[in-house]
C-alpha positions as CSV (number, residue, x, y, z in Angstrom):
1,M,-48.1,-44.7,-10.4
2,A,-46.7,-41.1,-12.2
3,D,-44.4,-41.4,-15.2
4,Q,-40.6,-41.5,-14.6
5,S,-39.4,-38.2,-13.9
6,P,-36.3,-37.4,-16.4
7,H,-34.7,-35.6,-13.9
8,I,-31.0,-36.7,-12.8
9,L,-30.8,-35.8,-8.9
10,Y,-27.3,-35.3,-7.5
11,F,-26.8,-35.1,-3.6
12,A,-23.6,-34.1,-2.2
13,R,-22.6,-32.6,1.3
14,M,-21.5,-29.4,-0.4
15,V,-20.3,-28.3,-3.7
16,P,-16.6,-26.7,-3.8
17,A,-16.3,-24.0,-6.3
18,Y,-14.0,-26.2,-8.8
19,R,-17.0,-28.5,-9.0
20,L,-19.2,-25.8,-10.2
21,P,-17.9,-25.7,-14.1
22,V,-18.0,-29.6,-14.0
23,L,-21.6,-29.4,-13.0
24,N,-22.4,-27.1,-15.5
25,R,-21.1,-29.0,-18.3
26,L,-22.6,-32.0,-17.0
27,N,-26.1,-30.7,-16.8
28,E,-25.4,-29.7,-20.6
29,A,-24.7,-33.2,-21.5
30,L,-27.6,-34.5,-19.5
31,D,-29.9,-32.3,-21.8
32,G,-30.6,-29.9,-18.5
33,R,-31.9,-32.4,-16.4
34,L,-29.4,-32.2,-13.7
35,V,-30.5,-31.0,-10.2
36,V,-28.1,-30.3,-7.8
37,C,-29.0,-31.1,-4.1
38,S,-26.5,-30.0,-1.7
39,G,-25.9,-27.7,1.9
40,E,-23.3,-25.6,3.4
41,P,-20.0,-26.8,5.0
42,P,-19.4,-26.8,8.7
43,G,-18.2,-23.3,10.1
44,K,-14.5,-24.6,10.3
45,S,-14.5,-26.5,6.9
46,S,-11.5,-26.2,4.4
47,I,-13.8,-26.7,1.5
48,L,-15.5,-23.6,0.1
49,Q,-19.2,-23.7,-0.8
50,A,-19.2,-21.3,-3.8
51,T,-22.8,-21.7,-5.3
52,D,-23.0,-17.9,-4.8
53,Q,-19.7,-17.0,-6.5
54,Q,-20.3,-18.5,-10.0
55,P,-23.1,-18.7,-12.0
56,V,-24.8,-22.2,-12.5
57,D,-26.9,-23.7,-15.5
58,Y,-28.6,-26.4,-13.3
59,E,-31.6,-26.3,-10.8
60,H,-29.9,-26.2,-7.2
61,I,-32.1,-27.4,-4.4
62,P,-30.5,-26.3,-1.3
63,L,-30.3,-28.9,2.0
64,A,-29.7,-28.3,5.6
65,N,-26.8,-30.1,6.7
66,H,-26.6,-31.7,10.2
67,W,-22.7,-32.3,11.5
68,L,-21.3,-34.0,14.5
69,H,-17.8,-34.2,15.6
70,G,-16.8,-31.4,13.2
71,E,-16.9,-33.1,9.7
72,S,-16.9,-36.6,11.1
73,I,-20.4,-37.5,11.0
74,H,-23.0,-35.8,8.3
75,F,-26.7,-36.3,8.0
76,Q,-29.0,-34.7,5.3
77,N,-32.5,-34.3,4.9
78,Y,-33.6,-35.3,1.5
79,S,-37.6,-35.6,1.7
80,S,-38.2,-32.4,0.4
81,V,-36.1,-33.4,-3.0
82,F,-38.3,-36.3,-3.5
83,R,-41.9,-34.3,-2.9
84,K,-41.0,-32.1,-5.8
85,Y,-39.3,-34.9,-7.7
86,P,-41.1,-38.2,-6.6
87,R,-39.8,-40.6,-9.2
88,P,-36.4,-39.3,-10.6
89,A,-34.8,-41.5,-13.5
90,V,-31.4,-41.4,-11.7
91,V,-30.0,-40.3,-8.2
92,L,-26.3,-39.7,-8.1
93,A,-24.8,-39.6,-5.1
94,E,-21.3,-38.4,-3.4
95,E,-19.6,-41.7,-2.1
96,S,-19.1,-40.6,1.5
97,P,-18.6,-43.1,4.6
98,R,-19.2,-40.0,6.9
99,S,-23.0,-39.4,5.4
100,V,-25.1,-41.4,7.8
101,S,-28.0,-40.5,5.7
102,L,-26.6,-42.0,2.3
103,P,-27.9,-45.5,2.5
104,F,-31.3,-44.2,3.4
105,L,-31.0,-42.1,0.2
106,L,-30.1,-45.0,-1.9
107,R,-32.8,-47.0,-0.2
108,K,-35.4,-44.4,-1.1
109,A,-34.0,-44.1,-4.8
110,R,-34.7,-47.9,-5.1
111,K,-37.8,-47.7,-3.6
112,V,-39.0,-45.0,-6.3
113,G,-37.4,-46.9,-9.3
114,A,-34.3,-44.7,-9.7
115,G,-31.2,-46.0,-11.1
116,R,-28.5,-45.1,-8.5
117,V,-24.8,-43.9,-9.0
118,L,-22.0,-43.6,-6.6
119,W,-19.4,-41.2,-7.2
120,G,-16.2,-41.0,-5.2
121,I,-13.1,-42.6,-4.3
122,F,-14.3,-45.7,-2.2
123,Y,-11.2,-45.8,0.1
124,S,-9.7,-44.1,2.6
125,F,-6.2,-42.0,2.3
126,H,-5.1,-42.7,5.9
127,R,-4.7,-46.2,5.9
128,P,-3.8,-49.5,3.8
129,F,-6.7,-50.8,1.6
130,S,-8.1,-53.8,3.3
131,A,-11.4,-55.4,2.3
132,S,-11.8,-56.9,5.7
133,H,-11.9,-53.3,7.5
134,P,-15.4,-52.4,8.9
135,L,-15.2,-49.1,7.1
136,Q,-14.1,-50.5,3.8
137,K,-16.6,-53.5,4.0
138,Y,-19.5,-50.9,4.3
139,R,-17.8,-48.6,1.5
140,L,-17.9,-51.9,-1.0
141,R,-21.3,-53.1,0.3
142,M,-22.6,-49.6,-0.8
143,A,-20.7,-49.9,-3.9
144,N,-22.3,-53.2,-4.7
145,S,-25.9,-51.9,-4.0
146,V,-26.1,-49.6,-6.5
147,E,-26.6,-49.8,-10.5
148,A,-22.9,-47.8,-11.4
149,C,-19.9,-46.7,-9.3
150,A,-18.1,-43.5,-11.2
151,C,-14.4,-44.1,-10.1
152,Y,-12.3,-40.7,-9.6
153,T,-9.5,-42.4,-11.5
154,K,-8.5,-45.7,-13.4
155,G,-6.7,-46.5,-10.0
156,V,-9.7,-46.5,-8.1
157,R,-11.5,-48.6,-10.5
158,D,-8.4,-51.0,-10.2
159,I,-8.8,-51.3,-6.3
160,L,-12.5,-52.1,-6.9
161,H,-12.1,-54.5,-9.5
162,D,-11.8,-57.7,-7.4
163,H,-14.4,-56.5,-5.1
164,V,-17.5,-55.0,-7.3
165,D,-19.4,-56.3,-10.4
166,N,-16.9,-54.8,-13.1
167,D,-19.8,-54.0,-15.4
168,K,-21.0,-51.4,-12.9
169,L,-17.6,-49.7,-12.8
170,F,-17.0,-46.5,-14.7
171,V,-14.0,-43.9,-14.8
172,A,-14.9,-40.3,-14.4
173,Q,-11.2,-38.8,-14.1
174,N,-11.6,-36.4,-11.5
175,T,-10.5,-32.8,-13.0
176,M,-11.3,-29.2,-13.0
177,E,-12.1,-26.5,-15.8
178,T,-9.5,-27.6,-17.9
179,D,-10.6,-25.7,-21.0
180,I,-10.0,-22.5,-19.0
181,L,-6.6,-23.5,-18.4
182,F,-5.7,-24.6,-21.7
183,K,-6.9,-21.0,-22.9
184,Q,-5.0,-19.4,-20.4
185,R,-1.8,-21.3,-21.3
186,S,-2.2,-20.4,-24.9
187,I,-2.2,-16.9,-24.0
188,L,0.7,-16.9,-21.8
189,E,2.6,-19.1,-24.4
190,S,2.0,-15.9,-27.1
191,E,3.0,-13.7,-24.2
192,G,6.3,-15.9,-23.5
193,I,7.7,-16.9,-20.1
194,I,10.2,-14.5,-19.8
195,N,7.5,-11.4,-20.4
196,V,5.3,-13.3,-18.0
197,R,8.2,-13.4,-15.5
198,K,8.6,-9.6,-15.8
199,R,4.9,-8.7,-15.4
200,L,5.0,-10.9,-12.3
201,G,8.0,-9.2,-10.7
202,I,10.1,-12.6,-11.1
203,D,13.7,-12.5,-12.1
204,E,13.8,-14.1,-15.6
205,S,17.0,-15.6,-15.1
206,H,16.2,-17.6,-12.0
207,K,14.9,-21.3,-11.8
208,V,11.6,-20.8,-10.5
209,L,9.9,-23.2,-8.0
210,I,6.2,-23.2,-6.9
211,F,4.6,-24.6,-3.9
212,I,0.7,-24.7,-4.3
213,G,-1.4,-25.8,-1.7
214,Q,-2.8,-25.2,2.0
215,L,0.2,-24.2,4.0
216,V,-0.4,-27.1,6.6
217,P,2.3,-29.7,7.9
218,R,1.0,-32.8,5.6
219,K,1.5,-30.6,2.3
220,G,5.6,-30.5,3.3
221,T,5.8,-27.0,4.1
222,R,9.3,-27.4,6.1
223,E,10.6,-29.7,3.5
224,V,9.9,-27.3,0.5
225,I,12.2,-24.7,2.5
226,D,14.8,-27.1,3.1
227,L,15.0,-28.2,-0.6
228,F,14.9,-24.4,-1.9
229,E,17.8,-23.5,0.5
230,T,19.9,-26.6,-1.0
231,I,19.0,-25.4,-4.4
232,R,20.0,-21.6,-3.7
233,R,23.3,-22.7,-2.6
234,S,24.3,-23.7,-6.4
235,Q,22.2,-21.5,-8.4
236,P,20.0,-18.3,-8.5
237,A,16.3,-19.6,-7.8
238,T,13.0,-18.4,-6.5
239,L,10.2,-20.2,-4.6
240,L,6.7,-19.1,-4.9
241,V,4.2,-20.0,-2.3
242,M,0.5,-20.0,-3.3
243,R,-2.2,-20.4,-1.0
244,A,-2.5,-19.4,2.9
245,G,-2.6,-21.6,6.0
246,P,-1.8,-21.8,9.5
247,E,2.2,-22.8,8.5
248,R,2.6,-19.5,6.8
249,E,4.5,-17.8,9.9
250,N,6.3,-21.1,10.5
251,M,7.8,-21.1,6.9
252,E,8.6,-17.6,7.1
253,E,10.6,-17.7,10.4
254,Y,11.8,-21.0,9.2
255,A,13.3,-19.4,6.1
256,R,14.8,-16.6,8.1
257,E,16.3,-19.1,10.2
258,L,17.9,-20.8,7.5
259,G,19.0,-17.4,5.9
260,V,17.1,-18.1,2.7
261,S,16.1,-15.2,0.5
262,G,13.8,-15.6,-2.7
263,V,10.8,-17.1,-1.0
264,K,7.7,-15.1,-2.2
265,F,4.4,-15.5,-0.2
266,L,1.6,-15.0,-2.9
267,G,-1.7,-15.8,-0.4
268,P,-4.5,-17.5,-2.0
269,I,-5.3,-16.6,-5.6
270,S,-8.9,-18.4,-6.4
271,R,-9.4,-17.6,-10.0
272,L,-7.8,-19.8,-12.6
273,E,-7.1,-16.8,-14.6
274,D,-5.1,-15.1,-11.9
275,S,-3.3,-18.1,-10.9
276,S,-2.2,-19.4,-14.1
277,P,0.7,-16.8,-14.9
278,Y,2.6,-17.9,-11.7
279,I,2.3,-21.5,-12.5
280,F,3.2,-21.0,-15.9
281,A,6.0,-18.8,-15.0
282,S,7.4,-21.7,-12.9
283,D,9.8,-24.3,-13.9
284,V,8.7,-26.8,-11.4
285,V,5.5,-27.3,-9.2
286,V,7.2,-28.7,-5.6
287,I,5.0,-30.4,-3.2
288,P,6.8,-32.7,-0.7
289,G,3.7,-33.9,0.9
290,Y,0.0,-34.7,-0.1
291,V,-1.3,-33.7,-3.5
292,G,-4.3,-33.7,-5.2
293,L,-6.2,-31.6,-7.9
294,V,-2.9,-29.4,-8.2
295,V,-1.5,-32.2,-10.3
296,N,-4.0,-31.5,-13.1
297,H,-3.5,-27.7,-12.5
298,S,0.0,-27.8,-12.8
299,L,0.0,-30.5,-16.2
300,C,-2.6,-28.4,-18.0
301,L,-0.4,-25.4,-17.6
302,G,2.6,-27.6,-19.0
303,V,4.7,-27.4,-15.7
304,P,5.7,-30.8,-14.1
305,I,5.4,-31.5,-10.7
306,V,7.5,-33.3,-8.1
307,T,6.4,-34.9,-5.1
308,Q,7.4,-38.2,-2.7
309,K,5.6,-41.4,-2.1
310,A,3.2,-41.8,0.5
311,P,4.9,-42.8,3.9
312,A,3.9,-46.4,5.7
313,N,2.5,-48.0,2.6
314,I,-1.2,-46.0,2.7
315,P,-2.4,-44.0,0.1
316,Y,-1.7,-40.8,1.4
317,H,-2.3,-38.7,-1.8
318,A,-5.5,-37.9,-3.3
319,P,-6.0,-40.4,-6.7
320,E,-5.1,-37.6,-9.2
321,V,-1.6,-38.3,-8.2
322,E,-1.5,-41.2,-10.4
323,S,-1.4,-38.6,-13.4
324,I,2.3,-38.2,-12.2
325,V,3.9,-40.5,-14.8
326,D,7.4,-40.8,-13.0
327,G,10.0,-39.7,-15.2
328,M,7.7,-38.7,-18.0
329,N,5.6,-35.4,-16.7
330,G,7.2,-35.5,-13.2
331,F,8.5,-37.5,-10.2
332,I,7.2,-39.2,-7.5
333,T,10.6,-39.8,-5.4
334,E,11.2,-41.8,-2.4
335,R,10.8,-40.0,0.9
336,S,14.1,-38.5,1.4
337,P,15.8,-34.9,1.1
338,D,18.3,-36.2,-1.7
339,A,15.8,-38.0,-3.9
340,L,13.4,-35.2,-3.8
341,L,16.2,-32.9,-4.7
342,E,17.3,-35.1,-7.7
343,G,13.8,-35.2,-8.9
344,V,13.4,-31.2,-8.8
345,Q,17.2,-31.0,-10.5
346,K,16.0,-33.7,-13.5
347,V,12.9,-31.6,-14.0
348,L,15.4,-28.3,-14.1
349,Q,17.6,-29.7,-16.4
350,E,15.1,-30.8,-19.1
351,R,12.4,-28.3,-18.2
352,D,11.3,-27.9,-22.0
353,L,10.9,-31.5,-22.4
354,F,9.2,-32.4,-19.4
355,S,6.7,-29.4,-20.2
356,R,5.8,-31.0,-23.4
357,R,5.1,-34.4,-21.9
358,S,2.9,-32.6,-19.4
359,I,1.1,-30.9,-21.9
360,A,0.4,-34.1,-23.8
361,Y,-0.6,-36.1,-21.2
362,A,-3.1,-33.1,-20.0
363,E,-4.5,-33.0,-23.4
364,K,-5.5,-36.6,-23.5
365,H,-6.3,-37.8,-20.1
366,I,-7.3,-35.4,-17.8
367,T,-9.8,-32.8,-19.3
368,I,-13.1,-31.8,-18.4
369,Q,-14.8,-33.8,-21.2
370,V,-13.2,-36.9,-20.4
371,M,-14.7,-36.6,-16.9
372,I,-18.1,-35.7,-18.2
373,N,-18.1,-38.7,-20.7
374,G,-17.3,-41.0,-17.7
375,L,-20.2,-39.6,-15.6
376,V,-22.6,-39.7,-18.5
377,D,-21.7,-43.3,-19.3
378,A,-22.3,-44.3,-15.8
379,I,-25.5,-42.4,-15.4
380,S,-26.9,-43.8,-18.5
381,W,-25.6,-47.3,-17.6
382,A,-28.1,-46.7,-14.1
383,E,-30.8,-45.5,-16.1
384,N,-30.9,-48.2,-18.5
385,Q,-30.6,-50.9,-15.9
386,S,-33.4,-49.3,-13.6
387,S,-35.5,-49.2,-16.6
388,A,-35.2,-52.7,-17.6
389,T,-36.4,-53.9,-14.2
390,R,-39.6,-51.9,-13.9
């Protein structure tokens, strides 16, 4: 049998833009051994494939994706990868119950003697966690079948704690290119918030709220207009709305109906260097609905974030919501207009304090290096485990 290849094969349905810097850094940490195997999203996907928009340092093998029912069911033919790399050291795979080819990929990896790592969330946002639910049982069975699980957050690891061998649980705190964000914050701090606001055409005397996210109902697009209308009654304020989506016209119309001025729609701003000044110039990020990586984005720039608890005892938010430490770097309020308003007002009253805490938390807990360390630990464990059994 041929010697074990040193390569680490990463299989994903698609690679969104924010993941590219992470994979570059991971490849560097793995001494150039990473090979990324991924395909294109379905035509109507909200996840952007961006391997042609940013330079990558790793080898990329394009795979054909096959989709059924929109994005509900996915299949990927990986045979060409194993023809090129018949005995990789480790297979790192996106943990997705939608991918019906995943169990076959893991079986193939085991057959060729590769260590196996699943990387993901391991539960659904859309229902209460139950180990007896058929889909959750399937996900736990997949987690137990591999040598290591790279969990998005500590909270994900805690959920798996009673159901998966703890030796194989690792935390790779999901984040983005934080080095760029920290650099941007330093540049903007030197310029000063008042000068940044002047440059952006924002009244420096206003309280500035910013809503970041796809403009869809589950983000709380209507609720943020209601909140802003209440704040505007008592003080001068500006609401920035960043990104795009089908609810933009409805938001604009609703603001007109309420007679609310001061709402600025910025549209999509993809580059961190371009979006950072608007976030830095704001006093608070407010997203009444679903939040995800925007938590990391705002905290790295020193801007606290306020959202609401999930409805009906379901996860609802992405795991990154765990980085909002209630009352320290933001608030996760009860689901009511009054509670949301109270949380925002508390931040506005002590903005500098919340900002300092946000920066301290980000620099300690959600850096890109923390994420890379977790991934490397999981990969190294899986590689050692597979080596020991060969």
